[in-house]
C-alpha positions in Angstrom: -69.9 -47.6 125.1 -67.2 -45.0 125.5 -67.6 -42.1 128.0 -66.9 -39.8 125.2 -69.5 -41.3 122.6 -72.3 -38.8 123.0 -70.3 -35.8 124.0 -69.4 -32.9 121.8 -65.9 -31.4 122.1 -65.3 -27.8 121.3 -62.6 -25.2 121.7 -62.3 -22.0 123.6 -59.5 -19.7 122.2 -58.4 -16.6 124.2 -56.3 -15.6 121.3 -53.2 -15.5 123.6 -50.6 -12.7 123.0 -47.2 -14.4 123.1 -44.3 -12.8 124.9 -42.1 -11.2 122.2 -44.9 -11.3 119.7 -47.9 -9.2 118.7 -51.6 -9.6 118.1 -51.0 -10.3 114.4 -49.3 -13.5 115.3 -52.0 -14.3 117.8 -54.7 -14.1 114.9 -52.5 -16.0 112.5 -52.1 -18.8 115.2 -55.8 -18.8 115.9 -56.8 -19.2 112.2 -54.2 -22.1 111.8 -55.4 -23.7 115.0 -59.1 -23.3 113.8 -58.3 -25.2 110.5 -56.4 -27.8 112.4 -59.2 -28.6 115.0 -61.8 -28.5 112.3 -60.0 -31.4 110.6 -59.8 -33.2 113.9 -63.6 -33.1 114.3 -64.0 -30.4 117.0 -67.6 -29.1 117.0 -67.3 -25.3 117.8 -64.5 -22.7 118.0 -65.4 -19.9 120.4 -63.8 -16.7 121.4 -64.2 -14.8 124.6 -64.5 -11.0 125.2 -61.8 -9.7 127.6 -60.6 -6.1 127.9 -57.5 -4.5 129.3 -55.6 -7.9 129.4 -52.2 -7.8 127.8 -52.2 -11.5 127.2 -55.6 -11.8 125.4 -56.2 -10.4 121.9 -59.9 -11.2 121.4 -61.4 -8.0 122.7 -63.1 -7.2 119.4 -64.8 -10.5 119.6 -67.0 -10.3 116.5 -64.2 -9.2 114.3 -62.1 -12.3 115.4 -65.1 -14.6 114.9 -65.3 -13.4 111.3 -61.6 -13.9 110.9 -61.9 -17.5 112.1 -65.0 -18.4 110.1 -63.4 -17.1 107.0 -60.5 -19.5 107.3 -62.7 -22.5 108.0 -65.5 -24.3 106.3 -67.9 -26.1 108.6 -66.9 -25.7 112.2 -69.4 -23.5 114.3 -67.7 -20.3 115.4 -69.0 -18.0 118.0 -68.7 -16.1 121.2 -68.1 -17.6 124.5 -69.1 -15.1 125.4 -70.1 -11.5 124.7 -70.5 -9.6 128.0 -73.9 -8.1 127.1 -73.8 -5.4 129.9 -71.0 -3.8 128.0 -73.0 -3.3 124.8 -76.1 -1.9 123.3 -78.2 -5.1 122.5 -79.0 -3.5 119.0 -75.3 -3.3 118.2 -74.8 -7.1 119.1 -77.8 -7.9 117.1 -76.4 -6.1 114.0 -72.9 -7.5 114.4 -74.1 -11.1 114.8 -76.7 -10.7 112.1 -73.9 -9.6 109.8 -71.9 -12.6 110.8 -74.9 -14.9 110.1 -75.4 -13.4 106.7 -71.7 -13.8 105.9 -71.4 -17.4 107.4 -75.0 -18.9 107.4 -75.9 -21.5 110.0 -72.4 -21.5 111.5 -72.6 -18.7 114.1 -73.2 -19.0 117.9 -73.8 -16.3 120.4 -73.0 -17.0 124.0 -73.9 -14.3 126.5 -72.5 -13.3 129.9 -73.7 -10.9 132.4 -70.4 -9.9 134.0 -68.5 -6.9 132.8 -65.5 -9.1 132.4 -63.2 -6.3 133.5 -62.2 -3.9 136.2 -64.3 -0.8 137.1 -62.2 1.6 135.2 -62.4 -0.6 132.0 -66.2 -1.0 132.4 -66.5 2.8 132.6 -64.3 3.1 129.4 -66.5 0.7 127.7 -69.9 1.9 128.8 -69.2 5.6 129.8 -71.5 4.9 132.7 -71.7 2.5 135.7 -75.4 2.8 136.1 -76.2 -0.4 134.5 -76.2 -3.6 136.7 -75.7 -7.3 136.0 -79.2 -7.7 137.4 -80.5 -6.1 134.2 -79.2 -9.1 132.2 -82.6 -10.8 131.7 -84.1 -7.6 130.2 -81.0 -7.1 127.9 -81.4 -10.6 126.7 -85.1 -10.0 125.9 -84.2 -6.9 124.1 -81.5 -8.6 122.0 -84.0 -11.5 121.2 -86.6 -8.9 120.0 -84.1 -7.7 117.4 -83.6 -11.1 116.1 -87.3 -12.0 115.9 -88.1 -8.6 114.4 -90.7 -7.6 117.1 -88.7 -4.6 118.3 -89.8 -1.2 117.1 -86.2 -0.6 115.8 -85.2 -3.0 113.2 -81.7 -4.7 113.2 -80.5 -4.9 109.6 -78.8 -7.3 109.3 -80.1 -9.2 112.3 -83.9 -9.6 111.9 -84.6 -13.3 111.2 -81.0 -14.4 111.8 -80.5 -18.0 112.7 -78.3 -17.6 115.6 -78.5 -20.0 118.6 -78.3 -17.9 121.8 -76.4 -19.6 124.7 -76.3 -18.2 128.3 -73.0 -18.4 130.1 -72.4 -18.3 133.8 -70.6 -19.4 137.0 -73.4 -19.3 139.5 -77.0 -20.3 139.6 -78.3 -17.0 138.2 -77.8 -17.8 134.4 -78.6 -21.5 135.2 -82.1 -20.5 136.3 -82.4 -18.0 133.5 -81.3 -20.5 130.7 -83.8 -23.1 132.2 -86.6 -20.6 132.3 -86.1 -19.5 128.7 -85.2 -23.0 127.3 -81.8 -22.1 126.0 -78.5 -24.0 126.1 -76.3 -23.3 129.1 -72.5 -23.1 129.4 -71.1 -23.2 132.9 -67.7 -21.7 133.6 -66.3 -24.5 135.8 -62.9 -22.9 135.7 -64.4 -20.0 137.8 -66.6 -21.9 140.3 -65.6 -25.6 140.3 -67.5 -26.1 143.5 -70.8 -24.7 142.0 -70.6 -26.8 138.8 -72.7 -29.7 139.8 -75.4 -27.8 141.7 -75.7 -25.3 138.8 -76.0 -28.1 136.2 -78.5 -30.0 138.4 -80.7 -26.8 138.7 -80.7 -26.1 135.0 -81.7 -29.6 134.1 -84.4 -29.9 136.7 -86.0 -26.6 135.9 -85.6 -26.6 132.1 -88.6 -25.6 129.9 -88.6 -26.5 126.3 -88.5 -23.8 123.8 -88.5 -23.2 120.1 -84.8 -23.2 120.1 -84.3 -26.3 122.3 -86.5 -29.3 123.2 -84.4 -30.6 126.1 -81.5 -29.3 128.2 -78.1 -29.0 126.7 -75.2 -28.3 129.1 -71.7 -27.4 128.1 -69.0 -27.4 130.8 -66.5 -24.7 129.9 -63.0 -23.7 130.7 -61.6 -27.0 130.9 -57.9 -26.4 130.5 -56.2 -29.4 128.9 -52.4 -29.5 128.6 -51.5 -32.8 126.8 -48.2 -33.9 125.6 -46.1 -37.0 124.8 -45.0 -37.3 128.4 -46.2 -36.2 131.7 -42.9 -34.3 132.2 -43.3 -32.3 129.1 -47.0 -31.5 130.0 -45.7 -30.1 133.3 -43.1 -28.1 131.6 -45.6 -26.6 129.1 -47.9 -25.8 132.0 -45.3 -23.4 133.5 -46.4 -20.8 130.9 -49.9 -20.7 132.5 -48.4 -20.7 136.0 -46.3 -17.6 135.0 -49.5 -16.0 133.8 -51.2 -16.6 137.2 -48.1 -15.4 139.0 -48.4 -12.1 137.1 -51.9 -11.8 138.2 -50.9 -12.4 141.7 -48.4 -9.6 141.5 -51.0 -7.2 140.1 -49.3 -7.0 136.7 -51.0 -9.2 134.1 -48.6 -10.4 131.4 -48.4 -11.9 127.9 -48.2 -15.6 127.7 -44.5 -16.4 128.6 -42.4 -19.3 127.2 -42.2 -22.4 129.5 -39.4 -22.6 131.9 -37.3 -25.4 133.4 -37.7 -24.5 137.1 -40.7 -22.5 138.1 -39.6 -22.6 141.8 -37.0 -20.0 141.1 -39.6 -17.6 139.8 -41.8 -17.3 142.9 -41.6 -16.7 146.7 -43.3 -19.2 149.0 -46.2 -16.8 149.5 -46.6 -16.4 145.7 -46.5 -20.1 145.0 -49.2 -20.6 147.7 -51.3 -17.8 146.1 -50.9 -19.1 142.6 -51.8 -22.8 143.7 -54.8 -21.4 145.5 -56.0 -19.5 142.5 -55.4 -22.4 140.1 -57.1 -24.9 142.4 -60.0 -22.6 143.1 -60.5 -21.1 139.6 -59.5 -23.6 137.1 -60.2 -27.0 135.9 -56.8 -28.2 134.7 -56.3 -31.7 133.1 -52.7 -32.2 132.2 -50.3 -35.1 131.4 -49.7 -37.7 128.8 -52.4 -39.4 126.8 -53.2 -42.0 129.5 -53.4 -39.3 132.2 -55.6 -37.0 130.2 -57.9 -39.9 129.2 -58.4 -40.9 132.9 -59.1 -37.3 134.1 -61.2 -36.2 131.2 -63.4 -39.4 131.4 -63.8 -38.9 135.2 -64.8 -35.2 134.7 -67.4 -36.1 132.0 -68.9 -38.9 134.2 -69.1 -36.5 137.2 -70.7 -33.5 135.2 -72.7 -35.6 132.7 -71.9 -32.8 130.3 -73.4 -32.8 126.8 -70.5 -30.8 125.5 -67.0 -30.0 126.8 -65.2 -26.8 125.6 -61.5 -26.9 125.9 -58.9 -24.1 126.4 -55.1 -24.8 126.2 -52.8 -22.1 127.3 -49.7 -23.4 125.7 -47.1 -21.0 124.4 -45.6 -23.0 121.6 -48.1 -23.1 118.7 -47.1 -26.6 117.5 -47.2 -28.0 121.0 -50.6 -26.4 121.3 -51.9 -28.2 118.2 -50.3 -31.4 119.5 -52.3 -31.2 122.7 -55.6 -31.0 120.7 -54.3 -34.0 118.5 -54.0 -36.1 121.7 -57.5 -35.0 122.9 -58.9 -36.0 119.5 -57.2 -39.4 119.6 -58.6 -40.0 123.0 -62.2 -39.1 122.2 -62.2 -41.0 118.8 -60.8 -44.2 120.3 
């Protein structure tokens, strides 16, 4: 039996803003990519909430989810995730209740407890910094009460909505909470690769069945795959992401830049070391041609025993990005 036989494959889209382009192009590309991967058999298409990031256009996450769902037919569409401390749970219940009413049985709601931004942006979003990530369990319970209809205030739409809730995290906090509540768990391995296996083990060992889920379901997220016809081309395509990390190292986040022939000319020895340290510690990158990607992806799944893998591909050229997912689909369907 293939390593990939019982694993779902999904897609995380950051709606990258390309250098020289605008957000309109980002959303056009996202809709086209969603239709493409739906045909390839990918299971979910998730978008992530980020703010104050010039290279990411999915800040109004629920709106972009509706855009993607309207251009597809059956692929599940959702948030990976909504940073719940940034919002009133009632507003999220209403937004996702509306999405469920528009696209029944296709909407997922992944929840994170981090603000997903710097302090100034967090203040601009919430107008106060009194809330704490430690309040997350209470916020989740409040949100669940709106969907179940047990809250004093009724979410319309929202009450009775059929929306699976996922908990997202990069530490043991959300792993414990997801296990306690019997919810599916998505671990951000690209943020905390060293904690991936311990967090997944904790989740599985402590899982308590619930009305939503009878046994643990673990998604491993943020797997960045850059696949191409040759290893050399994959390395060339990967320079777009390297430049993006370089802009973070320099304290000046950028749009997603076109690939370049010689990345060595772009950075100092110190900057190169900083980028490589960041990439090695914060991302799970699988790159190369079909054979290389197959080998690395298979080893990753065997190690994590993931029920589901969600893939992000930071590739500047839209057709090359689609081709990367073509190669992944060929691998998993062999």
